[in-house]
Backbone bond lengths (Angstrom), bond angles and torsions (degrees), N, CA, C in turn:
res aa  C-N    CA-C-N  psi(-1)  N-CA   C-N-CA  omega(-1)  CA-C   N-CA-C  phi
1 M - - - 1.462 - - 1.527 111.06 -
2 R 1.356 113.80 -38.66 1.459 117.28 -179.12 1.515 110.97 -66.72
3 R 1.370 115.86 -38.40 1.469 119.05 178.84 1.525 110.64 -63.79
4 I 1.345 116.69 -38.85 1.472 120.12 179.30 1.522 110.65 -64.17
5 S 1.339 116.96 -39.59 1.463 120.56 179.80 1.514 110.72 -64.74
6 I 1.329 116.53 -43.54 1.466 120.27 179.74 1.521 110.44 -64.15
7 L 1.333 116.54 -40.98 1.458 120.21 179.05 1.522 111.05 -63.70
8 G 1.319 116.89 -39.06 1.464 120.34 178.51 1.509 111.87 -63.61
9 L 1.340 117.22 -40.32 1.463 120.92 178.48 1.519 111.31 -64.68
10 V 1.339 115.63 -39.15 1.465 119.43 178.99 1.515 111.06 -64.79
11 L 1.326 117.38 -43.15 1.461 120.85 178.82 1.513 111.06 -64.39
12 F 1.344 117.00 -40.06 1.469 120.38 178.57 1.525 110.62 -62.84
13 A 1.352 116.45 -41.53 1.467 119.93 179.47 1.523 110.85 -63.42
14 L 1.342 117.03 -39.47 1.464 119.83 178.63 1.507 111.80 -64.33
15 V 1.315 116.97 -40.19 1.468 120.51 178.37 1.509 110.88 -62.96
16 M 1.338 117.10 -42.74 1.457 120.78 -179.73 1.518 111.84 -64.88
17 V 1.335 116.54 -33.73 1.466 119.46 178.45 1.515 110.88 -70.44
18 L 1.325 116.83 -38.28 1.460 120.54 -176.81 1.515 112.35 -75.31
19 V 1.340 118.60 -26.34 1.452 120.59 179.65 1.510 108.98 -73.07
20 P 1.335 120.06 124.05 1.461 121.56 -178.20 1.515 111.34 -66.39
21 A 1.328 114.77 142.15 1.459 119.79 178.21 1.515 110.19 -70.87
22 R 1.331 116.14 144.04 1.469 120.63 179.77 1.513 109.09 -129.33
23 S 1.311 116.51 136.87 1.452 120.05 177.67 1.517 109.36 -74.23
24 S 1.334 115.50 167.62 1.462 119.36 -178.87 1.515 111.36 -63.93
25 A 1.338 117.28 -24.89 1.462 119.91 -179.94 1.509 111.73 -71.41
26 Q 1.328 117.78 -19.27 1.451 120.88 -176.14 1.521 112.95 -99.89
27 I 1.325 116.98 -5.62 1.456 119.99 -176.93 1.519 109.86 -75.22
28 S 1.322 116.76 124.84 1.458 120.88 177.74 1.515 109.56 -88.54
29 V 1.320 115.64 145.40 1.448 121.90 -174.51 1.513 110.09 -110.29
30 G 1.342 117.78 132.80 1.453 121.83 174.66 1.515 113.05 82.18
31 V 1.309 115.19 -163.07 1.459 121.88 -178.15 1.530 110.12 -96.63
32 A 1.324 114.64 167.12 1.461 119.72 178.77 1.521 109.78 -71.25
33 V 1.324 115.60 136.06 1.453 122.28 176.71 1.526 106.84 -109.99
34 H 1.308 117.23 130.45 1.457 120.05 -173.49 1.530 113.24 -87.20
35 I 1.321 117.46 -7.32 1.462 121.82 177.01 1.525 107.91 -118.43
36 G 1.325 116.93 129.54 1.451 120.73 -179.52 1.520 112.20 -66.47
37 P 1.326 118.31 157.15 1.455 121.94 179.73 1.522 111.99 -66.89
38 P 1.340 117.64 158.50 1.470 120.67 177.88 1.526 111.33 -63.60
39 A 1.321 115.17 171.31 1.463 120.46 176.30 1.522 110.05 -65.13
40 L 1.322 116.03 155.62 1.461 120.07 178.40 1.524 110.03 -69.19
41 P 1.330 118.07 131.75 1.466 119.79 175.83 1.530 110.70 -66.00
42 V 1.312 115.56 157.10 1.460 121.72 176.41 1.515 107.94 -102.68
43 Y 1.308 117.36 127.68 1.464 121.04 -177.55 1.517 109.90 -153.12
44 E 1.317 115.35 166.45 1.457 121.12 177.54 1.526 109.24 -97.66
45 Q 1.305 115.77 143.74 1.453 120.76 -177.56 1.523 111.19 -77.04
46 P 1.345 118.01 126.33 1.474 119.42 174.53 1.514 110.43 -61.85
47 I 1.316 116.15 153.15 1.456 120.10 -178.32 1.526 110.40 -67.22
48 C 1.327 116.44 144.18 1.456 121.96 -179.81 1.529 109.86 -61.03
49 P 1.343 117.86 128.23 1.465 119.67 -175.21 1.515 114.59 -74.34
50 G 1.327 118.88 -17.40 1.457 120.03 -179.74 1.515 111.47 175.20
51 A 1.333 115.58 169.49 1.459 120.76 -179.30 1.525 110.16 -63.13
52 G 1.320 116.42 139.90 1.457 121.35 177.41 1.512 114.61 95.90
53 Y 1.342 117.46 -11.00 1.461 119.78 177.29 1.522 109.59 -81.78
54 L 1.338 116.30 138.14 1.460 122.14 176.83 1.520 109.58 -115.58
55 W 1.314 115.51 146.32 1.465 120.44 -177.44 1.518 110.96 -82.15
56 T 1.349 115.46 134.07 1.469 122.07 173.53 1.522 107.13 -119.77
57 P 1.328 118.70 116.08 1.468 121.33 -174.49 1.526 112.49 -64.31
58 G 1.328 116.14 153.41 1.451 121.53 174.07 1.521 110.89 -71.50
59 Y 1.331 116.15 157.82 1.465 120.58 -178.35 1.520 109.55 -156.42
60 W 1.322 116.16 163.63 1.456 122.19 175.99 1.523 109.18 -89.93
61 A 1.320 116.22 128.08 1.461 122.60 172.94 1.526 107.97 -110.33
62 Y 1.328 116.50 172.08 1.466 120.05 -176.18 1.516 110.16 -129.47
63 G 1.343 115.46 135.68 1.451 121.54 179.70 1.516 111.14 -138.52
64 P 1.332 117.19 -169.41 1.475 121.08 -178.63 1.527 113.48 -58.24
65 D 1.340 116.76 -28.90 1.465 120.63 -178.99 1.521 112.78 -100.42
66 G 1.323 116.97 16.35 1.459 120.26 177.95 1.514 112.22 100.84
67 Y 1.315 114.78 -161.91 1.464 120.49 -178.25 1.527 111.25 -70.52
68 Y 1.328 115.35 141.49 1.464 121.19 172.90 1.527 108.21 -138.37
69 W 1.325 114.70 151.11 1.457 120.98 -174.95 1.527 110.42 -89.07
70 V 1.332 116.10 131.14 1.458 122.46 172.45 1.522 106.85 -102.03
71 P 1.333 118.43 109.91 1.467 120.31 -172.76 1.529 112.48 -60.64
72 G 1.324 115.24 145.11 1.451 120.17 171.97 1.516 109.55 -64.79
73 T 1.330 117.24 148.32 1.464 119.50 -176.90 1.524 110.78 -158.18
74 W 1.328 115.38 163.58 1.458 122.80 175.87 1.522 108.77 -92.78
75 V 1.318 118.23 132.19 1.465 122.21 178.70 1.531 109.31 -135.68
76 M 1.317 115.15 157.76 1.456 120.71 175.25 1.527 108.93 -82.73
77 A 1.313 116.66 134.45 1.456 120.47 176.85 1.526 109.30 -66.03
78 P 1.335 117.88 143.49 1.463 119.56 -179.14 1.515 113.97 -67.10
79 S 1.338 116.89 -18.16 1.456 120.38 179.60 1.524 109.05 -158.53
80 V 1.319 116.03 153.60 1.464 120.85 177.66 1.526 109.52 -62.60
81 G 1.324 116.17 137.45 1.453 121.74 176.61 1.513 115.13 92.44
82 L 1.347 117.29 -5.56 1.456 119.93 -179.20 1.518 111.23 -92.49
83 L 1.333 115.66 144.34 1.453 123.46 177.38 1.520 109.05 -121.91
84 W 1.324 116.10 155.95 1.458 121.48 -176.50 1.526 110.83 -95.31
85 T 1.326 116.22 128.42 1.458 122.08 170.15 1.518 107.76 -103.14
86 P 1.327 119.34 114.55 1.470 120.74 -176.99 1.525 111.90 -64.93
87 G 1.329 115.55 153.26 1.450 120.66 172.04 1.520 110.14 -76.61
88 Y 1.321 116.75 166.87 1.459 119.92 179.81 1.519 110.16 -155.87
89 W 1.325 115.75 156.97 1.454 123.08 174.44 1.524 108.76 -91.33
90 G 1.337 115.63 134.19 1.457 120.12 178.97 1.518 111.30 -136.28
91 W 1.335 115.67 144.19 1.459 121.25 179.67 1.522 109.59 -82.57
92 G 1.328 116.06 137.72 1.458 120.57 176.98 1.517 110.35 171.18
93 G 1.338 116.73 145.44 1.453 120.23 178.21 1.514 113.74 66.89
94 G 1.328 117.30 28.84 1.457 120.60 177.05 1.508 115.34 84.86
95 G 1.320 117.87 12.21 1.465 119.64 178.76 1.518 110.93 -170.01
96 Y 1.328 115.62 -177.38 1.462 121.94 177.43 1.525 108.69 -97.99
97 F 1.320 115.85 130.55 1.460 122.11 178.02 1.524 108.98 -119.33
98 F 1.321 116.14 147.40 1.458 120.12 177.95 1.520 109.57 -95.06
99 H 1.317 116.34 126.33 1.458 123.07 177.72 1.523 107.66 -98.74
100 A 1.309 115.92 115.65 1.460 121.45 -170.77 1.524 112.73 -65.24
101 G 1.332 115.94 146.73 1.461 121.72 175.61 1.524 110.69 -77.85
102 Y 1.322 116.01 167.43 1.461 120.42 -177.20 1.530 110.15 -159.13
103 W 1.327 115.55 163.97 1.460 123.31 173.47 1.522 109.34 -99.07
104 G 1.310 116.46 142.00 1.451 120.81 178.89 1.520 110.66 -164.79
105 P 1.322 117.94 171.57 1.469 120.84 -179.32 1.519 113.67 -68.70
106 H 1.340 117.41 -21.02 1.456 122.07 176.72 1.520 109.34 -135.97
107 V 1.310 116.28 157.02 1.460 121.50 178.66 1.519 108.93 -83.40
108 G 1.320 115.83 126.29 1.455 121.10 -179.76 1.514 112.48 -95.09
109 F 1.307 115.62 -159.48 1.463 122.36 -177.23 1.526 110.52 -77.27
110 Y 1.340 116.40 129.18 1.458 120.35 175.17 1.533 111.14 -127.82
111 G 1.331 113.65 39.17 1.451 120.55 171.47 1.508 115.97 80.11
112 G 1.329 117.99 4.26 1.461 119.76 -175.27 1.515 112.50 72.33
113 I 1.332 117.39 13.05 1.459 121.37 -177.77 1.518 109.90 -76.20
114 N 1.312 116.48 133.16 1.456 121.04 179.07 1.524 109.46 -90.99
115 Y 1.316 115.92 92.15 1.461 120.85 -179.74 1.531 112.19 -81.56
116 G 1.311 117.15 -15.51 1.445 120.51 -178.95 1.523 112.14 85.11
117 F 1.330 115.98 174.64 1.469 123.23 176.49 1.530 111.98 56.43
118 G 1.315 115.85 49.26 1.453 120.93 178.13 1.503 114.60 97.59
119 Y 1.341 117.32 -18.18 1.464 121.97 177.56 1.527 108.68 -103.65
120 G 1.333 115.73 83.38 1.452 120.89 -174.99 1.507 115.15 -89.41
121 G 1.314 119.18 7.82 1.449 122.00 -178.97 1.511 112.99 126.56
122 V 1.319 117.03 -28.44 1.461 122.01 176.40 1.526 107.81 -149.42
123 G 1.319 115.89 133.04 1.455 119.94 179.34 1.514 113.55 68.18
124 F 1.316 116.16 -165.81 1.460 123.13 -179.41 1.517 108.54 -145.97
125 V 1.331 117.03 127.85 1.459 121.75 -176.74 1.522 111.77 -120.92
126 G 1.336 117.26 16.65 1.464 120.58 -177.42 1.508 114.75 -88.81
127 G 1.327 117.53 -7.17 1.461 119.80 -179.72 1.515 110.69 169.91
128 R 1.351 115.77 -179.86 1.452 121.14 -178.56 1.526 109.42 -160.07
129 W 1.309 114.33 155.35 1.457 120.07 176.55 1.525 109.68 -82.79
130 N 1.325 115.54 138.01 1.454 120.75 -178.81 1.526 108.71 -142.31
131 G 1.334 115.78 104.10 1.454 119.76 178.03 1.520 113.67 60.53
132 G 1.318 117.77 39.42 1.456 120.76 178.57 1.509 114.73 84.50
133 V 1.322 117.20 0.74 1.466 122.05 179.76 1.524 108.46 -122.33
134 F 1.339 116.34 137.53 1.461 119.34 179.04 1.521 109.15 -88.01
135 A 1.336 115.74 128.43 1.455 122.43 178.82 1.529 108.99 -106.58
136 Y 1.330 116.63 138.40 1.464 122.78 -174.10 1.518 110.97 -103.86
137 N 1.331 115.42 136.16 1.458 121.34 174.16 1.533 107.60 -88.35
138 T 1.312 116.46 101.53 1.462 120.50 -174.99 1.522 113.14 -73.75
139 A 1.322 117.57 -1.45 1.462 119.62 173.58 1.523 110.79 -70.34
140 V 1.342 116.91 -24.27 1.456 120.42 -177.32 1.525 113.10 -132.09
141 M 1.325 118.30 -3.46 1.454 121.62 -179.06 1.524 110.33 -119.76
142 H 1.351 115.72 143.83 1.462 121.17 -178.54 1.530 109.25 -89.54
143 V 1.313 115.05 94.86 1.459 121.73 -176.65 1.528 108.93 -131.44
144 N 1.331 116.76 136.11 1.459 121.70 175.40 1.521 107.83 -82.01
145 A 1.331 116.77 100.22 1.455 121.82 -174.80 1.511 113.04 -69.85
146 T 1.325 117.70 -14.72 1.468 119.34 175.87 1.526 111.26 -78.50
147 M 1.335 116.43 -20.08 1.460 121.25 178.94 1.534 111.24 -101.93
148 I 1.329 116.47 -36.38 1.464 121.83 178.75 1.525 107.30 -112.73
149 H 1.322 116.89 114.82 1.462 120.61 -171.14 1.530 113.63 -93.62
150 N 1.324 117.83 -14.11 1.467 119.79 179.06 1.525 109.32 -84.10
151 T 1.338 115.45 72.85 1.456 122.58 -178.96 1.526 110.10 -129.82
152 Y 1.317 114.78 164.80 1.460 121.84 173.40 1.517 107.75 -153.59
153 V 1.300 117.22 167.69 1.455 122.52 179.93 1.525 108.85 -124.13
154 D 1.318 116.36 118.42 1.458 121.99 176.79 1.519 108.35 -129.23
155 R 1.317 116.01 97.33 1.458 121.02 -179.02 1.517 113.09 -87.56
156 T 1.323 117.81 -1.27 1.462 119.25 178.52 1.522 111.50 -69.19
157 V 1.332 117.81 -14.83 1.466 120.61 179.18 1.513 111.49 -88.48
158 V 1.333 116.85 -1.14 1.454 121.39 -177.91 1.520 109.59 -97.50
159 N 1.326 115.70 130.53 1.456 121.40 178.85 1.519 108.59 -110.07
160 N 1.315 117.06 130.93 1.461 121.31 -177.16 1.519 113.47 -73.86
161 V 1.329 117.90 -9.25 1.456 120.70 -177.71 1.525 108.95 -83.35
162 T 1.315 117.32 120.20 1.451 122.32 179.54 1.522 109.71 -91.94
163 V 1.318 116.75 125.25 1.453 122.20 178.77 1.523 108.15 -120.42
164 N 1.326 116.64 125.26 1.458 121.01 -176.87 1.520 110.31 -88.20
165 N 1.290 115.89 92.18 1.455 119.88 -178.24 1.514 109.28 -153.58
166 H 1.327 116.97 123.87 1.455 121.62 179.71 1.522 110.72 -127.76
167 V 1.320 116.73 34.50 1.457 121.52 -179.56 1.527 109.08 -61.95
168 S 1.339 116.09 135.58 1.460 120.53 -172.08 1.522 113.77 -110.96
169 F 1.345 118.48 10.69 1.457 119.75 -178.65 1.522 110.81 -143.92
170 N 1.330 114.49 159.63 1.457 121.85 -178.78 1.519 110.07 -106.32
171 G 1.338 116.54 135.99 1.452 121.01 177.40 1.517 112.42 77.50
172 G 1.333 116.26 -176.95 1.454 120.18 -179.10 1.512 111.76 71.07
173 T 1.315 116.26 -173.18 1.454 121.93 -179.94 1.526 110.45 -74.67
174 G 1.310 116.19 118.61 1.458 120.72 179.15 1.505 115.21 81.79
175 G 1.320 118.40 2.40 1.456 121.05 -179.15 1.516 112.64 -83.05
176 V 1.326 115.78 169.13 1.453 121.65 178.18 1.529 109.15 -71.08
177 A 1.311 117.10 128.32 1.464 121.94 179.67 1.523 109.19 -93.05
178 A 1.325 116.57 83.32 1.462 121.52 -177.61 1.515 109.66 -132.77
179 Q 1.323 115.56 144.37 1.456 123.18 176.55 1.530 108.68 -122.92
180 P 1.329 117.55 152.40 1.479 119.45 -179.18 1.523 111.94 -61.18
181 T 1.322 115.95 141.36 1.452 121.42 172.78 1.527 108.61 -80.56
182 A 1.327 115.99 172.51 1.465 119.96 179.01 1.527 110.63 -61.74
183 A 1.334 116.50 -40.42 1.463 120.10 179.54 1.527 111.05 -66.03
184 E 1.325 116.80 -37.76 1.461 120.02 179.30 1.525 111.66 -69.16
185 R 1.324 116.61 -36.79 1.468 119.65 176.47 1.528 110.39 -64.74
186 A 1.324 115.89 -38.57 1.465 119.26 178.18 1.529 110.58 -65.25
187 A 1.338 116.06 -38.77 1.468 120.11 179.64 1.523 111.48 -65.82
188 E 1.328 117.50 -30.52 1.464 120.74 179.97 1.520 112.00 -67.30
189 N 1.337 117.29 -23.04 1.458 120.97 -178.25 1.520 112.57 -93.85
190 E 1.329 117.69 1.40 1.453 121.23 178.05 1.530 110.46 -81.61
191 H 1.324 114.69 170.87 1.469 119.36 177.09 1.526 109.11 -71.52
192 H 1.331 116.25 130.66 1.452 121.70 -177.89 1.521 110.76 -115.47
193 V 1.327 114.29 152.87 1.460 121.87 177.00 1.522 107.98 -118.46
194 A 1.311 116.72 134.49 1.456 121.90 -177.80 1.530 110.90 -68.12
195 P 1.339 117.53 161.97 1.464 120.19 175.86 1.521 111.19 -53.39
196 T 1.315 116.24 147.94 1.459 121.27 -178.72 1.525 110.53 -70.81
197 A 1.314 115.68 168.13 1.465 120.87 178.19 1.524 110.79 -60.93
198 M 1.333 117.10 -36.89 1.461 120.34 179.08 1.524 110.59 -65.03
199 Q 1.324 118.15 -38.32 1.457 121.08 177.63 1.524 111.29 -66.40
200 T 1.323 116.39 -41.11 1.465 120.35 179.10 1.521 111.12 -64.83
201 Q 1.326 116.92 -42.79 1.463 121.05 178.35 1.521 111.13 -66.31
202 H 1.325 115.63 -35.16 1.464 121.07 178.57 1.524 110.42 -62.45
203 E 1.332 116.99 -45.88 1.465 120.18 179.19 1.532 111.03 -66.03
204 H 1.340 116.62 -39.63 1.464 119.30 179.30 1.529 110.83 -63.25
205 A 1.323 116.32 -42.14 1.465 119.67 178.56 1.523 110.87 -61.92
206 A 1.332 116.54 -37.57 1.462 120.10 178.48 1.524 110.93 -66.28
207 S 1.335 117.01 -35.81 1.463 120.43 -178.03 1.524 112.33 -68.56
208 T 1.328 118.13 -20.35 1.466 121.96 -179.26 1.520 112.59 -97.54
209 N 1.322 116.97 -1.25 1.466 121.04 -179.00 1.532 108.57 -100.55
210 R 1.323 116.28 108.24 1.466 119.98 -175.40 1.530 112.53 -65.40
211 A 1.311 117.34 -22.78 1.459 119.64 178.15 1.521 111.91 -66.53
212 L 1.328 117.13 -17.87 1.457 121.14 -179.63 1.520 113.01 -92.41
213 L 1.344 117.33 -3.52 1.459 120.32 175.86 1.525 110.20 -68.71
214 A 1.321 116.72 137.08 1.461 120.36 177.91 1.522 111.15 -61.34
215 S 1.325 116.55 -32.77 1.464 120.13 178.75 1.521 112.33 -68.15
216 E 1.329 117.04 -20.57 1.461 121.51 179.29 1.522 112.07 -94.54
217 N 1.340 116.51 -43.40 1.471 119.73 -174.89 1.523 112.95 -98.12
218 H 1.350 117.33 -2.98 1.468 122.72 177.50 1.531 112.37 53.17
219 G 1.331 115.37 38.44 1.456 120.36 176.99 1.503 114.93 84.15
220 K 1.322 118.10 6.28 1.465 121.82 -179.25 1.526 109.15 -129.62
221 P 1.333 118.47 73.98 1.464 121.12 -176.49 1.525 112.44 -68.12
222 A 1.318 114.76 141.69 1.469 119.81 177.21 1.518 111.06 -72.96
223 I 1.332 116.66 -20.02 1.469 121.36 176.72 1.529 106.34 -114.50
224 A 1.296 116.44 83.24 1.466 120.26 -177.17 1.516 112.01 -88.45
225 A 1.325 117.37 -28.36 1.456 121.82 -179.39 1.521 109.12 -155.04
226 T 1.322 116.19 153.35 1.460 121.67 -179.58 1.519 109.66 -136.03
227 T 1.331 115.01 157.67 1.464 119.59 179.05 1.519 111.52 -70.22
228 K 1.347 116.30 -41.05 1.461 121.01 -179.90 1.525 109.57 -133.72
229 P 1.337 117.60 156.09 1.462 120.61 -178.30 1.529 112.74 -58.07
230 G 1.322 115.67 135.76 1.454 121.28 175.31 1.508 115.83 80.29
231 E 1.327 118.90 -6.05 1.463 121.79 179.67 1.530 108.24 -91.05
232 F 1.315 115.83 99.88 1.456 121.23 -174.93 1.523 113.06 -104.55
233 T 1.320 117.81 7.69 1.463 121.98 176.18 1.519 109.15 -136.35
234 G 1.323 115.46 162.13 1.462 120.22 176.69 1.512 113.33 102.87
235 H 1.326 115.13 -172.30 1.462 121.56 -174.54 1.528 112.50 -72.78
236 G 1.330 117.27 -17.40 1.462 119.02 -178.23 1.508 114.68 -85.65
237 V 1.332 117.33 7.89 1.459 121.45 -178.73 1.526 109.88 -97.63
238 A 1.324 116.61 132.48 1.467 122.03 176.78 1.521 108.81 -113.77
239 A 1.321 116.45 129.89 1.465 121.61 179.00 1.521 110.23 -90.13
240 A 1.321 115.79 156.42 1.461 120.43 176.38 1.519 109.14 -67.57
241 R 1.314 116.10 136.38 1.461 120.72 179.13 1.514 111.34 -86.36
242 E 1.332 116.80 -31.93 1.448 121.15 176.10 1.513 108.46 -170.16
243 A 1.276 116.66 156.08 1.463 122.43 175.23 1.511 107.45 -148.66
244 T 1.316 116.77 138.89 1.452 121.31 -178.23 1.512 109.79 -128.87
245 P 1.325 118.54 165.10 1.469 120.46 177.31 1.513 111.47 -63.01
246 H 1.324 115.74 173.51 1.470 120.35 -179.85 1.520 108.91 -51.33
247 G 1.320 115.85 124.90 1.445 117.73 174.16 1.494 114.55 127.53
248 G 1.339 120.17 -16.80 1.437 113.23 173.28 1.500 117.49 154.88
249 S 1.310 113.75 -179.70 1.448 122.97 178.96 1.507 107.64 -148.16
250 T 1.312 116.03 -176.12 1.462 119.46 -176.98 1.514 112.38 -100.71
251 N 1.333 117.38 4.61 1.457 117.53 177.61 1.513 110.04 -137.95
252 G 1.327 115.50 -171.28 1.455 120.37 -174.07 1.500 115.34 -77.78
253 G 1.342 120.40 -14.09 1.452 120.96 176.10 1.505 114.57 109.34
254 N 1.327 116.88 -159.35 1.452 122.57 -174.57 1.515 110.91 -65.88
255 R 1.306 115.07 135.72 1.458 120.05 -176.81 1.513 110.26 -156.75
256 P 1.339 117.74 156.10 1.452 119.40 172.81 1.514 109.91 -70.16
257 P 1.340 119.13 153.07 1.454 120.05 -178.00 1.511 112.99 -68.55
258 S 1.327 115.30 -178.34 1.467 125.31 -179.14 1.513 110.33 59.26
259 S 1.345 117.29 -135.81 1.460 119.81 -172.72 1.516 113.06 -96.99
260 S 1.324 117.54 11.58 1.459 119.15 179.30 1.516 110.41 -66.98
261 A 1.326 115.95 155.03 1.461 120.42 -174.28 1.516 111.56 -72.91
262 D 1.306 115.41 143.97 1.460 122.42 175.62 1.513 108.52 -86.56
263 L 1.332 116.73 134.86 1.447 118.67 -174.93 1.501 113.22 -121.84
264 H 1.303 118.94 27.63 1.462 118.96 -178.56 1.520 110.14 -91.34
265 K 1.301 117.88 121.12 1.449 122.87 179.71 1.519 108.20 -140.97
266 T 1.305 116.13 170.68 1.453 119.36 -176.62 1.518 112.17 -104.16
267 D 1.328 115.63 151.55 1.445 123.62 172.13 1.519 111.30 55.73
268 R 1.334 117.26 -143.40 1.450 122.29 -174.22 1.516 110.38 -95.13
269 P 1.329 116.96 148.20 1.458 119.87 176.02 1.516 110.80 -68.11
270 P 1.341 117.52 153.26 1.458 120.04 177.21 1.514 111.10 -68.32
271 S 1.333 116.25 161.39 1.449 120.43 -178.09 1.511 112.06 -70.62
272 S 1.335 117.22 -28.82 1.461 119.85 179.51 1.503 109.84 -81.81
273 S 1.335 116.68 149.71 1.461 120.35 -178.90 1.505 109.79 -75.71
274 A 1.358 115.00 153.42 1.458 119.97 -178.03 1.509 110.49 -80.62
275 G 1.336 114.97 166.57 1.453 120.52 177.99 1.499 111.62 -75.63
276 S 1.324 116.21 -176.57 1.452 121.07 -175.74 1.498 112.64 -67.94
277 G 1.330 118.11 -29.95 1.455 120.60 174.92 1.502 113.35 63.35
278 A 1.299 119.52 45.64 1.448 121.10 -177.28 1.507 111.94 -62.46
279 N 1.331 117.60 -46.16 1.456 120.61 178.83 1.513 108.98 -102.13
280 S 1.317 116.84 74.75 1.462 119.78 -170.07 1.507 111.80 -126.44
281 S 1.314 117.05 44.33 1.443 118.10 -175.06 1.503 112.26 -76.13
282 H 1.246 125.81 -2.66 1.464 123.42 171.43 1.515 109.59 -139.61
283 S 1.321 116.05 36.67 1.456 119.54 -174.75 1.512 110.63 -106.96
284 N 1.338 115.65 171.42 1.444 121.57 -178.00 1.510 110.47 -103.40
285 T 1.348 116.91 166.20 1.445 120.26 -178.08 1.510 111.79 -107.83
286 T 1.313 114.86 154.75 1.459 120.47 171.52 1.508 108.31 -131.11
287 N 1.332 115.82 156.86 1.448 121.38 176.92 1.515 107.51 -148.62
288 S 1.319 116.96 109.77 1.462 120.12 -175.33 1.513 112.47 -95.94
289 S 1.316 118.09 5.45 1.453 120.57 179.19 1.506 109.54 -148.03
290 H 1.325 116.50 179.47 1.456 122.05 177.39 1.521 109.34 -109.26
291 G 1.303 117.17 32.29 1.450 120.60 -176.29 1.511 113.29 -64.16
292 N 1.316 118.83 -23.39 1.446 120.90 -178.63 1.514 112.20 -95.51
293 N 1.316 118.31 3.87 1.454 120.39 179.54 1.519 110.09 -85.80
294 G 1.316 115.61 81.28 1.452 119.99 175.67 1.508 114.18 79.85
295 S 1.327 118.90 18.81 1.457 119.48 178.82 1.514 109.45 -73.56
296 N 1.314 117.05 156.94 1.454 121.64 -177.03 1.512 112.64 -110.89
297 N 1.330 117.12 25.88 1.448 119.05 175.26 1.517 109.15 -66.79
298 P 1.316 118.63 128.10 1.471 119.51 -176.14 1.510 111.18 -66.00
299 P 1.329 118.11 127.96 1.463 120.73 177.79 1.512 110.88 -79.76
300 K 1.301 114.93 159.12 1.451 120.85 174.07 1.515 108.80 -88.25
301 N 1.337 115.59 137.22 1.455 119.29 177.35 1.517 108.81 -84.31
302 E 1.309 114.65 91.40 1.446 120.43 -177.35 1.507 109.74 -118.06
303 S 1.302 116.27 147.19 1.455 120.04 175.88 1.511 109.60 -75.54
304 H 1.316 116.09 162.50 1.473 120.89 -176.57 1.523 109.70 -64.07
305 A 1.290 116.02 116.26 1.462 120.50 -177.88 1.515 110.63 -75.36
306 Q 1.301 117.26 136.74 1.457 122.60 176.96 1.516 109.51 -100.37
307 N 1.294 116.91 129.21 1.469 120.68 -179.36 1.519 110.08 -77.04
308 K 1.319 115.06 128.07 1.446 119.23 175.53 1.513 110.16 -78.75
309 P 1.339 117.69 143.32 1.468 118.18 178.53 1.510 110.61 -65.66
310 P 1.310 117.40 141.92 1.466 119.58 -178.62 1.520 111.76 -65.88
311 A 1.334 114.52 144.49 1.457 119.53 179.93 1.512 110.52 -67.07
312 K 1.307 116.45 142.07 1.459 120.49 179.57 1.514 110.89 -71.09
313 S 1.283 115.90 140.09 1.455 120.35 178.45 1.523 109.45 -77.42
314 A 1.318 114.72 168.35 1.457 119.50 -178.69 1.514 111.44 -62.42
315 S 1.346 115.58 -34.38 1.463 118.65 -178.89 1.511 111.50 -69.59
316 E 1.346 117.00 -28.54 1.456 119.15 -179.96 1.515 112.08 -78.15
317 S 1.356 117.32 -29.81 1.452 120.41 -176.62 1.528 112.45 -75.22
318 K 1.348 117.43 -23.83 1.446 120.07 -178.77 1.511 110.16 -91.83
319 P 1.348 117.97 144.30 1.469 119.57 177.86 1.525 110.38 -68.31
320 P 1.327 117.60 147.32 1.475 119.39 -178.32 1.519 110.87 -68.06
321 K 1.332 115.06 146.57 1.455 120.85 179.04 1.502 109.96 -79.31
322 E 1.308 115.76 142.53 1.460 120.13 179.10 1.525 109.55 -80.51
323 N 1.304 117.01 142.81 1.451 122.05 178.36 1.531 109.37 -79.52
324 K 1.319 115.50 128.03 1.448 119.24 178.40 1.511 110.59 -77.40
325 P 1.344 118.03 143.21 1.470 119.01 179.18 1.530 111.04 -68.94
326 H 1.300 115.59 151.45 1.469 119.64 178.91 1.529 110.05 -66.90
């Protein structure tokens, strides 16, 4: 009996050695789902409740009754210098698996999914840590700069090209065709921190709210985003403005309210950097590098810039000419 036990331990050790190691970013959660998640809802980002809160995009989770929406929300980072890498659905092994999100010093691969609000498909351009303080890029984040002074404006991450695409999964039929970049692969091998208790409670609360089931809201949840985790009522709740099947919508996508730039785009950003985007109130964002993933470049303390409406062209100021009959 003792020899059999020793042999079993040896075989188990060999199996563990042969199984390739996987980072927390690559671990799939739950069982395979044979139907991809619905399209991402379109909603406005609630205003940041205070300094130190970081935005975590909303996503579709899966339970006994099917897909349900976990509203986007502002949460406190578990430690200074950490950034959030969103989870994502990916095709593989005969079904769709959810790859859990995590905290880390850099933003890793999140399937190329364009969640909006700084998460345009690769990296994060909504803010950066600077000397132990998180600074917000108000070009793409909804922050009251009169209350939170650690802000800056970087419109170079805004792309004026609007692409109607709200695909919520990677791979498979109709999914985003994106692969990790070298920087994202490096981020996957860093030390990661699991979602906070508030994030876990937030997802659990969403799973018990039948109004958030895709079968109930048909992809357009009334609670698309919240100011703080678990707060599903009150003025801090943002409803979905529209949601369409895989493949698109009629506008630019998720964006902060008022005149802030819209950053919803499809697939991966182009390799070239975007223009200044001065008049970009319904445009999408691009990010061709990971420069905002924990960089310590000092931000400028600027108030929230308001975009001026573009001047009308000469053709717009004149009344249209009537077509003469043949």
